[in-house]
Every structure is written in C-alpha cells, then in structure tokens.
PDB file with one MODEL, atoms N, CA, C and O in Angstrom:
MODEL        1
ATOM      1  N   MET A   1     -46.867 -22.117  -1.034  1.00  0.00           N
ATOM      2  CA  MET A   1     -45.871 -22.524  -1.870  1.00  0.00           C
ATOM      3  C   MET A   1     -46.540 -23.425  -2.898  1.00  0.00           C
ATOM      4  O   MET A   1     -47.681 -23.871  -2.778  1.00  0.00           O
ATOM      5  N   LYS A   2     -45.518 -23.705  -4.174  1.00  0.00           N
ATOM      6  CA  LYS A   2     -46.467 -24.707  -5.012  1.00  0.00           C
ATOM      7  C   LYS A   2     -45.306 -25.268  -5.375  1.00  0.00           C
ATOM      8  O   LYS A   2     -44.260 -24.735  -5.747  1.00  0.00           O
ATOM      9  N   CYS A   3     -45.775 -27.114  -5.139  1.00  0.00           N
ATOM     10  CA  CYS A   3     -44.529 -27.937  -5.289  1.00  0.00           C
ATOM     11  C   CYS A   3     -44.799 -28.574  -6.940  1.00  0.00           C
ATOM     12  O   CYS A   3     -45.901 -28.904  -7.377  1.00  0.00           O
ATOM     13  N   GLU A   4     -44.091 -28.609  -7.345  1.00  0.00           N
ATOM     14  CA  GLU A   4     -44.499 -29.733  -8.674  1.00  0.00           C
ATOM     15  C   GLU A   4     -43.557 -30.492  -9.185  1.00  0.00           C
ATOM     16  O   GLU A   4     -42.401 -30.192  -8.887  1.00  0.00           O
ATOM     17  N   ILE A   5     -43.726 -31.346  -9.837  1.00  0.00           N
ATOM     18  CA  ILE A   5     -42.354 -32.748 -10.678  1.00  0.00           C
ATOM     19  C   ILE A   5     -42.151 -31.794 -11.905  1.00  0.00           C
ATOM     20  O   ILE A   5     -42.815 -31.732 -12.940  1.00  0.00           O
ATOM     21  N   TYR A   6     -41.143 -31.123 -11.547  1.00  0.00           N
ATOM     22  CA  TYR A   6     -40.676 -30.177 -12.993  1.00  0.00           C
ATOM     23  C   TYR A   6     -40.215 -30.591 -14.006  1.00  0.00           C
ATOM     24  O   TYR A   6     -40.255 -29.986 -15.077  1.00  0.00           O
ATOM     25  N   GLY A   7     -39.598 -31.927 -13.779  1.00  0.00           N
ATOM     26  CA  GLY A   7     -39.474 -32.841 -15.426  1.00  0.00           C
ATOM     27  C   GLY A   7     -38.412 -34.125 -15.006  1.00  0.00           C
ATOM     28  O   GLY A   7     -37.835 -34.323 -13.937  1.00  0.00           O
ATOM     29  N   GLU A   8     -38.402 -34.521 -15.646  1.00  0.00           N
ATOM     30  CA  GLU A   8     -37.643 -35.964 -15.667  1.00  0.00           C
ATOM     31  C   GLU A   8     -35.907 -35.715 -16.133  1.00  0.00           C
ATOM     32  O   GLU A   8     -35.558 -34.771 -16.843  1.00  0.00           O
ATOM     33  N   LEU A   9     -35.341 -36.329 -15.806  1.00  0.00           N
ATOM     34  CA  LEU A   9     -33.838 -36.146 -15.976  1.00  0.00           C
ATOM     35  C   LEU A   9     -33.560 -36.907 -17.584  1.00  0.00           C
ATOM     36  O   LEU A   9     -34.175 -37.893 -17.989  1.00  0.00           O
ATOM     37  N   LEU A  10     -32.512 -36.186 -18.318  1.00  0.00           N
ATOM     38  CA  LEU A  10     -32.286 -36.596 -20.006  1.00  0.00           C
ATOM     39  C   LEU A  10     -32.169 -38.292 -20.043  1.00  0.00           C
ATOM     40  O   LEU A  10     -32.667 -38.976 -20.938  1.00  0.00           O
ATOM     41  N   ASN A  11     -31.508 -38.759 -19.037  1.00  0.00           N
ATOM     42  CA  ASN A  11     -30.919 -39.710 -18.952  1.00  0.00           C
ATOM     43  C   ASN A  11     -32.370 -41.171 -18.362  1.00  0.00           C
ATOM     44  O   ASN A  11     -32.368 -42.401 -18.315  1.00  0.00           O
ATOM     45  N   GLY A  12     -33.071 -40.411 -18.132  1.00  0.00           N
ATOM     46  CA  GLY A  12     -34.177 -41.007 -17.311  1.00  0.00           C
ATOM     47  C   GLY A  12     -33.961 -41.411 -16.152  1.00  0.00           C
ATOM     48  O   GLY A  12     -34.633 -42.397 -15.848  1.00  0.00           O
ATOM     49  N   ASN A  13     -33.184 -40.976 -15.273  1.00  0.00           N
ATOM     50  CA  ASN A  13     -32.546 -41.453 -13.934  1.00  0.00           C
ATOM     51  C   ASN A  13     -32.664 -40.022 -13.129  1.00  0.00           C
ATOM     52  O   ASN A  13     -31.845 -39.197 -12.725  1.00  0.00           O
ATOM     53  N   GLY A  14     -34.028 -40.139 -13.104  1.00  0.00           N
ATOM     54  CA  GLY A  14     -34.354 -39.532 -11.839  1.00  0.00           C
ATOM     55  C   GLY A  14     -35.362 -38.049 -12.355  1.00  0.00           C
ATOM     56  O   GLY A  14     -35.546 -37.815 -13.549  1.00  0.00           O
ATOM     57  N   VAL A  15     -35.862 -37.274 -11.389  1.00  0.00           N
ATOM     58  CA  VAL A  15     -36.145 -36.136 -11.794  1.00  0.00           C
ATOM     59  C   VAL A  15     -36.106 -35.166 -10.970  1.00  0.00           C
ATOM     60  O   VAL A  15     -35.570 -35.415  -9.889  1.00  0.00           O
ATOM     61  N   LYS A  16     -36.691 -33.647 -11.214  1.00  0.00           N
ATOM     62  CA  LYS A  16     -36.588 -32.805 -11.076  1.00  0.00           C
ATOM     63  C   LYS A  16     -37.845 -32.004 -10.325  1.00  0.00           C
ATOM     64  O   LYS A  16     -38.870 -31.914 -11.000  1.00  0.00           O
ATOM     65  N   ILE A  17     -37.859 -31.486  -9.152  1.00  0.00           N
ATOM     66  CA  ILE A  17     -38.941 -30.981  -8.193  1.00  0.00           C
ATOM     67  C   ILE A  17     -38.287 -29.403  -8.460  1.00  0.00           C
ATOM     68  O   ILE A  17     -37.135 -28.968  -8.477  1.00  0.00           O
ATOM     69  N   ARG A  18     -39.321 -28.933  -8.613  1.00  0.00           N
ATOM     70  CA  ARG A  18     -39.646 -27.381  -8.773  1.00  0.00           C
ATOM     71  C   ARG A  18     -40.519 -26.748  -7.519  1.00  0.00           C
ATOM     72  O   ARG A  18     -41.737 -26.913  -7.582  1.00  0.00           O
ATOM     73  N   LEU A  19     -39.889 -25.917  -6.196  1.00  0.00           N
ATOM     74  CA  LEU A  19     -41.125 -24.960  -5.435  1.00  0.00           C
ATOM     75  C   LEU A  19     -41.046 -24.053  -6.023  1.00  0.00           C
ATOM     76  O   LEU A  19     -40.177 -23.748  -6.839  1.00  0.00           O
ATOM     77  N   SER A  20     -42.053 -23.424  -5.654  1.00  0.00           N
ATOM     78  CA  SER A  20     -42.392 -21.979  -6.079  1.00  0.00           C
ATOM     79  C   SER A  20     -42.892 -21.265  -4.974  1.00  0.00           C
ATOM     80  O   SER A  20     -43.517 -21.860  -4.096  1.00  0.00           O
ATOM     81  N   ASN A  21     -42.671 -19.968  -4.918  1.00  0.00           N
ATOM     82  CA  ASN A  21     -43.092 -18.568  -3.856  1.00  0.00           C
ATOM     83  C   ASN A  21     -42.458 -19.412  -2.599  1.00  0.00           C
ATOM     84  O   ASN A  21     -43.247 -20.034  -1.888  1.00  0.00           O
ATOM     85  N   VAL A  22     -41.235 -19.445  -2.345  1.00  0.00           N
ATOM     86  CA  VAL A  22     -40.786 -20.212  -1.294  1.00  0.00           C
ATOM     87  C   VAL A  22     -40.200 -18.601  -0.542  1.00  0.00           C
ATOM     88  O   VAL A  22     -39.435 -17.747  -0.988  1.00  0.00           O
ATOM     89  N   GLU A  23     -41.012 -18.702   0.855  1.00  0.00           N
ATOM     90  CA  GLU A  23     -40.834 -17.334   1.194  1.00  0.00           C
ATOM     91  C   GLU A  23     -39.162 -17.225   2.434  1.00  0.00           C
ATOM     92  O   GLU A  23     -38.509 -16.193   2.584  1.00  0.00           O
ATOM     93  N   TYR A  24     -38.896 -18.404   3.035  1.00  0.00           N
ATOM     94  CA  TYR A  24     -37.867 -18.249   3.522  1.00  0.00           C
ATOM     95  C   TYR A  24     -37.498 -20.091   3.444  1.00  0.00           C
ATOM     96  O   TYR A  24     -38.306 -21.013   3.335  1.00  0.00           O
ATOM     97  N   ILE A  25     -35.598 -20.159   3.574  1.00  0.00           N
ATOM     98  CA  ILE A  25     -34.922 -21.397   3.312  1.00  0.00           C
ATOM     99  C   ILE A  25     -33.893 -20.916   4.301  1.00  0.00           C
ATOM    100  O   ILE A  25     -33.522 -19.750   4.435  1.00  0.00           O
ATOM    101  N   ASP A  26     -33.374 -22.242   5.152  1.00  0.00           N
ATOM    102  CA  ASP A  26     -32.127 -22.430   5.622  1.00  0.00           C
ATOM    103  C   ASP A  26     -31.446 -23.252   5.483  1.00  0.00           C
ATOM    104  O   ASP A  26     -31.898 -23.913   4.548  1.00  0.00           O
ATOM    105  N   GLU A  27     -29.954 -23.982   6.091  1.00  0.00           N
ATOM    106  CA  GLU A  27     -29.644 -24.889   5.898  1.00  0.00           C
ATOM    107  C   GLU A  27     -30.436 -25.978   6.844  1.00  0.00           C
ATOM    108  O   GLU A  27     -30.319 -27.144   6.465  1.00  0.00           O
ATOM    109  N   ASN A  28     -30.994 -25.820   7.678  1.00  0.00           N
ATOM    110  CA  ASN A  28     -31.475 -26.489   8.217  1.00  0.00           C
ATOM    111  C   ASN A  28     -32.731 -27.318   7.565  1.00  0.00           C
ATOM    112  O   ASN A  28     -32.863 -28.539   7.656  1.00  0.00           O
ATOM    113  N   ILE A  29     -33.694 -26.365   6.842  1.00  0.00           N
ATOM    114  CA  ILE A  29     -34.678 -27.171   5.655  1.00  0.00           C
ATOM    115  C   ILE A  29     -34.069 -27.776   4.755  1.00  0.00           C
ATOM    116  O   ILE A  29     -34.808 -28.525   4.117  1.00  0.00           O
ATOM    117  N   ILE A  30     -32.825 -27.762   4.374  1.00  0.00           N
ATOM    118  CA  ILE A  30     -32.172 -28.311   3.350  1.00  0.00           C
ATOM    119  C   ILE A  30     -31.785 -30.105   3.458  1.00  0.00           C
ATOM    120  O   ILE A  30     -31.885 -31.215   2.934  1.00  0.00           O
ATOM    121  N   SER A  31     -31.167 -29.115   4.844  1.00  0.00           N
ATOM    122  CA  SER A  31     -31.076 -30.788   5.281  1.00  0.00           C
ATOM    123  C   SER A  31     -32.060 -31.805   5.745  1.00  0.00           C
ATOM    124  O   SER A  31     -31.853 -33.014   5.844  1.00  0.00           O
ATOM    125  N   ASP A  32     -32.924 -31.296   5.959  1.00  0.00           N
ATOM    126  CA  ASP A  32     -34.285 -31.519   6.149  1.00  0.00           C
ATOM    127  C   ASP A  32     -35.015 -32.830   5.033  1.00  0.00           C
ATOM    128  O   ASP A  32     -35.517 -33.950   4.944  1.00  0.00           O
ATOM    129  N   TRP A  33     -34.464 -31.296   4.185  1.00  0.00           N
ATOM    130  CA  TRP A  33     -35.273 -32.433   2.969  1.00  0.00           C
ATOM    131  C   TRP A  33     -34.221 -33.151   1.887  1.00  0.00           C
ATOM    132  O   TRP A  33     -34.718 -33.686   0.896  1.00  0.00           O
ATOM    133  N   LYS A  34     -32.948 -33.165   2.045  1.00  0.00           N
ATOM    134  CA  LYS A  34     -31.932 -34.444   2.138  1.00  0.00           C
ATOM    135  C   LYS A  34     -32.440 -35.548   2.717  1.00  0.00           C
ATOM    136  O   LYS A  34     -32.552 -36.686   2.263  1.00  0.00           O
ATOM    137  N   ALA A  35     -32.797 -35.008   3.980  1.00  0.00           N
ATOM    138  CA  ALA A  35     -32.758 -36.643   4.924  1.00  0.00           C
ATOM    139  C   ALA A  35     -33.706 -37.192   4.638  1.00  0.00           C
ATOM    140  O   ALA A  35     -33.663 -38.377   4.970  1.00  0.00           O
ATOM    141  N   ILE A  36     -34.799 -36.828   4.045  1.00  0.00           N
ATOM    142  CA  ILE A  36     -36.372 -37.090   3.569  1.00  0.00           C
ATOM    143  C   ILE A  36     -36.097 -37.860   2.561  1.00  0.00           C
ATOM    144  O   ILE A  36     -36.511 -39.018   2.511  1.00  0.00           O
ATOM    145  N   LEU A  37     -35.340 -37.300   1.601  1.00  0.00           N
ATOM    146  CA  LEU A  37     -35.213 -37.876  -0.128  1.00  0.00           C
ATOM    147  C   LEU A  37     -34.178 -39.059   0.178  1.00  0.00           C
ATOM    148  O   LEU A  37     -34.282 -40.078  -0.504  1.00  0.00           O
ATOM    149  N   LYS A  38     -33.310 -38.995   1.036  1.00  0.00           N
ATOM    150  CA  LYS A  38     -32.028 -40.329   1.368  1.00  0.00           C
ATOM    151  C   LYS A  38     -33.035 -41.323   2.149  1.00  0.00           C
ATOM    152  O   LYS A  38     -32.848 -42.531   2.005  1.00  0.00           O
ATOM    153  N   HIS A  39     -34.106 -40.870   2.977  1.00  0.00           N
ATOM    154  CA  HIS A  39     -34.253 -41.983   3.412  1.00  0.00           C
ATOM    155  C   HIS A  39     -35.329 -43.183   2.423  1.00  0.00           C
ATOM    156  O   HIS A  39     -35.197 -44.407   2.415  1.00  0.00           O
ATOM    157  N   ASN A  40     -36.193 -42.502   1.782  1.00  0.00           N
ATOM    158  CA  ASN A  40     -36.716 -42.787   0.481  1.00  0.00           C
ATOM    159  C   ASN A  40     -36.129 -43.536  -0.458  1.00  0.00           C
ATOM    160  O   ASN A  40     -36.812 -44.286  -1.155  1.00  0.00           O
ATOM    161  N   GLY A  41     -34.442 -43.412  -0.644  1.00  0.00           N
ATOM    162  CA  GLY A  41     -33.690 -43.870  -1.674  1.00  0.00           C
ATOM    163  C   GLY A  41     -33.396 -42.791  -2.508  1.00  0.00           C
ATOM    164  O   GLY A  41     -33.159 -43.351  -3.578  1.00  0.00           O
ATOM    165  N   TYR A  42     -33.266 -41.609  -2.681  1.00  0.00           N
ATOM    166  CA  TYR A  42     -32.574 -40.663  -3.437  1.00  0.00           C
ATOM    167  C   TYR A  42     -31.320 -39.807  -2.643  1.00  0.00           C
ATOM    168  O   TYR A  42     -31.198 -39.382  -1.494  1.00  0.00           O
ATOM    169  N   THR A  43     -30.401 -39.779  -3.937  1.00  0.00           N
ATOM    170  CA  THR A  43     -29.412 -38.794  -3.576  1.00  0.00           C
ATOM    171  C   THR A  43     -29.880 -37.667  -4.213  1.00  0.00           C
ATOM    172  O   THR A  43     -30.441 -37.847  -5.294  1.00  0.00           O
ATOM    173  N   SER A  44     -29.758 -36.342  -3.714  1.00  0.00           N
ATOM    174  CA  SER A  44     -30.319 -35.201  -3.965  1.00  0.00           C
ATOM    175  C   SER A  44     -29.433 -34.107  -4.257  1.00  0.00           C
ATOM    176  O   SER A  44     -28.369 -34.097  -3.639  1.00  0.00           O
ATOM    177  N   VAL A  45     -29.739 -32.883  -5.346  1.00  0.00           N
ATOM    178  CA  VAL A  45     -29.177 -31.751  -5.032  1.00  0.00           C
ATOM    179  C   VAL A  45     -30.178 -30.668  -5.016  1.00  0.00           C
ATOM    180  O   VAL A  45     -31.265 -30.607  -5.591  1.00  0.00           O
ATOM    181  N   ILE A  46     -29.444 -29.623  -4.049  1.00  0.00           N
ATOM    182  CA  ILE A  46     -30.205 -28.953  -3.950  1.00  0.00           C
ATOM    183  C   ILE A  46     -29.838 -27.104  -4.386  1.00  0.00           C
ATOM    184  O   ILE A  46     -28.811 -26.510  -4.058  1.00  0.00           O
ATOM    185  N   GLN A  47     -30.964 -26.537  -5.158  1.00  0.00           N
ATOM    186  CA  GLN A  47     -30.337 -25.648  -5.695  1.00  0.00           C
ATOM    187  C   GLN A  47     -31.683 -24.373  -5.282  1.00  0.00           C
ATOM    188  O   GLN A  47     -32.882 -24.627  -5.400  1.00  0.00           O
ATOM    189  N   HIS A  48     -31.237 -23.288  -4.893  1.00  0.00           N
ATOM    190  CA  HIS A  48     -32.500 -22.225  -4.717  1.00  0.00           C
ATOM    191  C   HIS A  48     -32.432 -21.014  -4.461  1.00  0.00           C
ATOM    192  O   HIS A  48     -31.722 -20.653  -3.523  1.00  0.00           O
ATOM    193  N   GLU A  49     -33.047 -20.217  -5.114  1.00  0.00           N
ATOM    194  CA  GLU A  49     -32.812 -18.478  -5.825  1.00  0.00           C
ATOM    195  C   GLU A  49     -33.663 -18.046  -4.532  1.00  0.00           C
ATOM    196  O   GLU A  49     -34.855 -18.121  -4.830  1.00  0.00           O
ATOM    197  N   ILE A  50     -33.500 -17.655  -3.313  1.00  0.00           N
ATOM    198  CA  ILE A  50     -34.573 -16.947  -2.711  1.00  0.00           C
ATOM    199  C   ILE A  50     -35.106 -15.528  -3.306  1.00  0.00           C
ATOM    200  O   ILE A  50     -36.275 -15.515  -3.692  1.00  0.00           O
ATOM    201  N   SER A  51     -34.511 -14.596  -3.388  1.00  0.00           N
ATOM    202  CA  SER A  51     -34.880 -13.895  -4.193  1.00  0.00           C
ATOM    203  C   SER A  51     -36.041 -13.865  -5.181  1.00  0.00           C
ATOM    204  O   SER A  51     -36.616 -12.803  -5.422  1.00  0.00           O
ATOM    205  N   SER A  52     -36.337 -14.828  -5.662  1.00  0.00           N
ATOM    206  CA  SER A  52     -37.079 -15.099  -6.746  1.00  0.00           C
ATOM    207  C   SER A  52     -37.878 -15.595  -6.128  1.00  0.00           C
ATOM    208  O   SER A  52     -39.055 -15.268  -6.281  1.00  0.00           O
ATOM    209  N   GLY A  53     -37.485 -16.592  -5.185  1.00  0.00           N
ATOM    210  CA  GLY A  53     -38.556 -17.507  -4.608  1.00  0.00           C
ATOM    211  C   GLY A  53     -39.078 -18.960  -5.372  1.00  0.00           C
ATOM    212  O   GLY A  53     -40.200 -19.449  -5.510  1.00  0.00           O
ATOM    213  N   PHE A  54     -37.998 -19.312  -5.708  1.00  0.00           N
ATOM    214  CA  PHE A  54     -37.915 -20.825  -6.383  1.00  0.00           C
ATOM    215  C   PHE A  54     -36.244 -21.774  -5.682  1.00  0.00           C
ATOM    216  O   PHE A  54     -35.156 -21.309  -5.342  1.00  0.00           O
ATOM    217  N   VAL A  55     -36.731 -23.105  -5.712  1.00  0.00           N
ATOM    218  CA  VAL A  55     -36.103 -23.848  -5.163  1.00  0.00           C
ATOM    219  C   VAL A  55     -35.927 -24.753  -5.898  1.00  0.00           C
ATOM    220  O   VAL A  55     -37.119 -25.030  -6.038  1.00  0.00           O
ATOM    221  N   THR A  56     -35.194 -25.793  -6.779  1.00  0.00           N
ATOM    222  CA  THR A  56     -34.965 -26.615  -7.301  1.00  0.00           C
ATOM    223  C   THR A  56     -34.005 -27.698  -6.543  1.00  0.00           C
ATOM    224  O   THR A  56     -32.920 -27.604  -5.967  1.00  0.00           O
ATOM    225  N   ILE A  57     -35.048 -28.936  -6.850  1.00  0.00           N
ATOM    226  CA  ILE A  57     -34.641 -30.063  -6.138  1.00  0.00           C
ATOM    227  C   ILE A  57     -34.207 -31.407  -7.158  1.00  0.00           C
ATOM    228  O   ILE A  57     -35.134 -32.138  -7.507  1.00  0.00           O
ATOM    229  N   THR A  58     -33.115 -31.659  -7.529  1.00  0.00           N
ATOM    230  CA  THR A  58     -32.605 -32.699  -8.384  1.00  0.00           C
ATOM    231  C   THR A  58     -31.953 -34.331  -8.214  1.00  0.00           C
ATOM    232  O   THR A  58     -30.797 -34.681  -7.978  1.00  0.00           O
ATOM    233  N   CYS A  59     -33.144 -35.109  -8.426  1.00  0.00           N
ATOM    234  CA  CYS A  59     -33.252 -36.083  -7.457  1.00  0.00           C
ATOM    235  C   CYS A  59     -32.769 -37.571  -7.930  1.00  0.00           C
ATOM    236  O   CYS A  59     -33.401 -37.808  -8.960  1.00  0.00           O
ATOM    237  N   ARG A  60     -32.011 -38.551  -7.650  1.00  0.00           N
ATOM    238  CA  ARG A  60     -31.680 -39.696  -8.607  1.00  0.00           C
ATOM    239  C   ARG A  60     -31.760 -40.335  -7.497  1.00  0.00           C
ATOM    240  O   ARG A  60     -31.272 -40.128  -6.385  1.00  0.00           O
ATOM    241  N   PRO A  61     -32.638 -41.386  -8.047  1.00  0.00           N
ATOM    242  CA  PRO A  61     -32.548 -42.918  -7.498  1.00  0.00           C
ATOM    243  C   PRO A  61     -31.678 -43.660  -7.311  1.00  0.00           C
ATOM    244  O   PRO A  61     -31.088 -44.036  -8.324  1.00  0.00           O
ATOM    245  N   THR A  62     -31.031 -44.402  -5.477  1.00  0.00           N
ATOM    246  CA  THR A  62     -30.061 -44.927  -5.153  1.00  0.00           C
ATOM    247  C   THR A  62     -30.605 -46.516  -5.685  1.00  0.00           C
ATOM    248  O   THR A  62     -29.855 -47.492  -5.690  1.00  0.00           O
ATOM    249  N   GLY A  63     -31.802 -46.549  -6.048  1.00  0.00           N
ATOM    250  CA  GLY A  63     -32.793 -48.237  -6.042  1.00  0.00           C
ATOM    251  C   GLY A  63     -33.879 -47.794  -6.802  1.00  0.00           C
ATOM    252  O   GLY A  63     -34.097 -46.598  -6.993  1.00  0.00           O
ATOM    253  N   LYS A  64     -34.564 -48.690  -7.241  1.00  0.00           N
ATOM    254  CA  LYS A  64     -36.228 -48.418  -7.830  1.00  0.00           C
ATOM    255  C   LYS A  64     -36.782 -47.846  -6.898  1.00  0.00           C
ATOM    256  O   LYS A  64     -36.906 -48.649  -5.974  1.00  0.00           O
ATOM    257  N   ILE A  65     -37.156 -46.940  -6.667  1.00  0.00           N
ATOM    258  CA  ILE A  65     -38.843 -46.655  -6.005  1.00  0.00           C
ATOM    259  C   ILE A  65     -40.141 -45.906  -6.797  1.00  0.00           C
ATOM    260  O   ILE A  65     -40.229 -45.168  -7.778  1.00  0.00           O
ATOM    261  N   PRO A  66     -41.004 -46.437  -5.936  1.00  0.00           N
ATOM    262  CA  PRO A  66     -42.382 -46.236  -7.100  1.00  0.00           C
ATOM    263  C   PRO A  66     -42.537 -44.699  -6.937  1.00  0.00           C
ATOM    264  O   PRO A  66     -42.083 -43.946  -6.076  1.00  0.00           O
ATOM    265  N   LEU A  67     -43.402 -44.433  -8.145  1.00  0.00           N
ATOM    266  CA  LEU A  67     -43.674 -43.272  -8.277  1.00  0.00           C
ATOM    267  C   LEU A  67     -44.677 -42.227  -6.871  1.00  0.00           C
ATOM    268  O   LEU A  67     -44.844 -41.033  -6.624  1.00  0.00           O
ATOM    269  N   ILE A  68     -45.191 -43.761  -6.174  1.00  0.00           N
ATOM    270  CA  ILE A  68     -46.184 -42.855  -4.828  1.00  0.00           C
ATOM    271  C   ILE A  68     -45.027 -42.495  -3.678  1.00  0.00           C
ATOM    272  O   ILE A  68     -45.332 -41.650  -2.836  1.00  0.00           O
ATOM    273  N   ASN A  69     -44.019 -42.970  -3.635  1.00  0.00           N
ATOM    274  CA  ASN A  69     -42.969 -42.492  -2.695  1.00  0.00           C
ATOM    275  C   ASN A  69     -42.152 -40.960  -3.179  1.00  0.00           C
ATOM    276  O   ASN A  69     -41.361 -40.466  -2.376  1.00  0.00           O
ATOM    277  N   ILE A  70     -42.361 -40.386  -4.299  1.00  0.00           N
ATOM    278  CA  ILE A  70     -41.873 -39.642  -4.810  1.00  0.00           C
ATOM    279  C   ILE A  70     -43.582 -38.370  -4.147  1.00  0.00           C
ATOM    280  O   ILE A  70     -43.455 -37.388  -3.416  1.00  0.00           O
ATOM    281  N   THR A  71     -44.683 -38.802  -4.628  1.00  0.00           N
ATOM    282  CA  THR A  71     -45.730 -38.155  -4.000  1.00  0.00           C
ATOM    283  C   THR A  71     -45.282 -37.885  -2.361  1.00  0.00           C
ATOM    284  O   THR A  71     -45.144 -36.738  -1.937  1.00  0.00           O
ATOM    285  N   ILE A  72     -45.099 -38.954  -1.599  1.00  0.00           N
ATOM    286  CA  ILE A  72     -45.102 -38.775  -0.097  1.00  0.00           C
ATOM    287  C   ILE A  72     -44.156 -37.684  -0.016  1.00  0.00           C
ATOM    288  O   ILE A  72     -44.140 -36.705   0.730  1.00  0.00           O
ATOM    289  N   ILE A  73     -43.227 -38.118  -1.106  1.00  0.00           N
ATOM    290  CA  ILE A  73     -41.700 -36.741  -0.734  1.00  0.00           C
ATOM    291  C   ILE A  73     -42.119 -35.409  -0.657  1.00  0.00           C
ATOM    292  O   ILE A  73     -41.989 -34.709   0.347  1.00  0.00           O
ATOM    293  N   LEU A  74     -42.851 -34.893  -2.196  1.00  0.00           N
ATOM    294  CA  LEU A  74     -43.422 -34.095  -1.831  1.00  0.00           C
ATOM    295  C   LEU A  74     -44.196 -33.351  -0.873  1.00  0.00           C
ATOM    296  O   LEU A  74     -43.768 -32.319  -0.356  1.00  0.00           O
ATOM    297  N   LEU A  75     -45.467 -33.911  -0.590  1.00  0.00           N
ATOM    298  CA  LEU A  75     -46.082 -33.623   0.621  1.00  0.00           C
ATOM    299  C   LEU A  75     -45.017 -33.915   1.663  1.00  0.00           C
ATOM    300  O   LEU A  75     -44.534 -32.814   1.926  1.00  0.00           O
ATOM    301  N   GLY A  76     -44.536 -34.650   2.236  1.00  0.00           N
ATOM    302  CA  GLY A  76     -43.555 -34.212   3.290  1.00  0.00           C
ATOM    303  C   GLY A  76     -42.958 -33.036   3.215  1.00  0.00           C
ATOM    304  O   GLY A  76     -42.887 -32.453   4.296  1.00  0.00           O
ATOM    305  N   ILE A  77     -42.350 -32.305   1.990  1.00  0.00           N
ATOM    306  CA  ILE A  77     -41.183 -31.155   2.079  1.00  0.00           C
ATOM    307  C   ILE A  77     -42.596 -29.693   2.191  1.00  0.00           C
ATOM    308  O   ILE A  77     -42.265 -28.674   2.798  1.00  0.00           O
ATOM    309  N   VAL A  78     -43.836 -29.754   1.663  1.00  0.00           N
ATOM    310  CA  VAL A  78     -44.680 -29.130   2.053  1.00  0.00           C
ATOM    311  C   VAL A  78     -45.063 -28.841   3.245  1.00  0.00           C
ATOM    312  O   VAL A  78     -45.159 -27.718   3.741  1.00  0.00           O
ATOM    313  N   LEU A  79     -45.350 -30.140   3.852  1.00  0.00           N
ATOM    314  CA  LEU A  79     -45.870 -30.046   5.534  1.00  0.00           C
ATOM    315  C   LEU A  79     -44.456 -29.206   5.909  1.00  0.00           C
ATOM    316  O   LEU A  79     -44.130 -28.019   5.875  1.00  0.00           O
ATOM    317  N   ILE A  80     -43.980 -30.113   6.180  1.00  0.00           N
ATOM    318  CA  ILE A  80     -42.464 -29.334   6.602  1.00  0.00           C
ATOM    319  C   ILE A  80     -42.226 -27.865   6.241  1.00  0.00           C
ATOM    320  O   ILE A  80     -41.636 -27.321   7.175  1.00  0.00           O
ATOM    321  N   LEU A  81     -42.437 -27.132   5.361  1.00  0.00           N
ATOM    322  CA  LEU A  81     -42.422 -25.706   4.761  1.00  0.00           C
ATOM    323  C   LEU A  81     -43.336 -25.577   5.661  1.00  0.00           C
ATOM    324  O   LEU A  81     -42.823 -25.035   6.640  1.00  0.00           O
ATOM    325  N   ARG A  82     -44.686 -25.851   5.872  1.00  0.00           N
ATOM    326  CA  ARG A  82     -46.189 -25.536   6.166  1.00  0.00           C
ATOM    327  C   ARG A  82     -45.127 -25.571   7.677  1.00  0.00           C
ATOM    328  O   ARG A  82     -44.389 -24.599   7.508  1.00  0.00           O
ATOM    329  N   PHE A  83     -44.896 -25.966   8.480  1.00  0.00           N
ATOM    330  CA  PHE A  83     -44.700 -26.118   9.808  1.00  0.00           C
ATOM    331  C   PHE A  83     -43.658 -24.842  10.110  1.00  0.00           C
ATOM    332  O   PHE A  83     -43.747 -23.929  10.931  1.00  0.00           O
ATOM    333  N   MET A  84     -42.755 -25.114   9.230  1.00  0.00           N
ATOM    334  CA  MET A  84     -41.392 -23.879   9.699  1.00  0.00           C
ATOM    335  C   MET A  84     -42.457 -22.450   9.337  1.00  0.00           C
ATOM    336  O   MET A  84     -42.392 -21.487  10.101  1.00  0.00           O
ATOM    337  N   HIS A  85     -43.246 -22.421   8.344  1.00  0.00           N
ATOM    338  CA  HIS A  85     -43.484 -21.114   8.445  1.00  0.00           C
ATOM    339  C   HIS A  85     -44.432 -20.684   9.211  1.00  0.00           C
ATOM    340  O   HIS A  85     -44.656 -19.480   9.090  1.00  0.00           O
ATOM    341  N   VAL A  86     -45.166 -21.337  10.074  1.00  0.00           N
ATOM    342  CA  VAL A  86     -45.963 -21.010  11.134  1.00  0.00           C
ATOM    343  C   VAL A  86     -45.483 -20.641  12.728  1.00  0.00           C
ATOM    344  O   VAL A  86     -45.992 -19.946  13.607  1.00  0.00           O
ATOM    345  N   VAL A  87     -44.354 -21.386  12.658  1.00  0.00           N
ATOM    346  CA  VAL A  87     -43.631 -21.164  13.538  1.00  0.00           C
ATOM    347  C   VAL A  87     -42.755 -20.267  13.722  1.00  0.00           C
ATOM    348  O   VAL A  87     -42.103 -20.246  14.766  1.00  0.00           O
TER     349      VAL A  87
ENDMDL
END
C-alpha cells in the first residue's frame, strides 16, 4: 500500500490523502481511520474505489494542527492496514 498527501484543498483549509494499492477495506477500518483523524483534530470524508484499489481521505482541521500530526496520522493508517492484512 502506498500513502501520500494527494493535495491541499482549494481554500487552504485541509488536505487530501490518497491510499493506493488497497486490497481490502470495510466499515470497521473506515471507522478506525475517522476516529484517528478526529482524535488528532480533523473531520474527514472517506471515498473508496476498492475495485481500482484507491481510497481518498479529505481532512479538514477542527483547529490548528501541525504537519507532524498529519505525518503521525498517515503512519497510523499504514500500521492499521498492515495489521489488518496480516490477521
């Protein structure tokens, strides 16, 4: 799986994260991602095209959050996916 910051929102108030090569996703994983983002101060909208292996996460901050937190969130998502894939 590849995880990258896909771009900044046009109004500068958030980012899009793109996950590619996603093999499996369900409502529990989406809920986990949303909980992680909410815990770090973001509201999120998650769109997925599992047939093509892409997930797009649109994050909008509920308050000011440093870029390091976005990096931690991305790493958390990758670890959750890897854990779910191993089990």
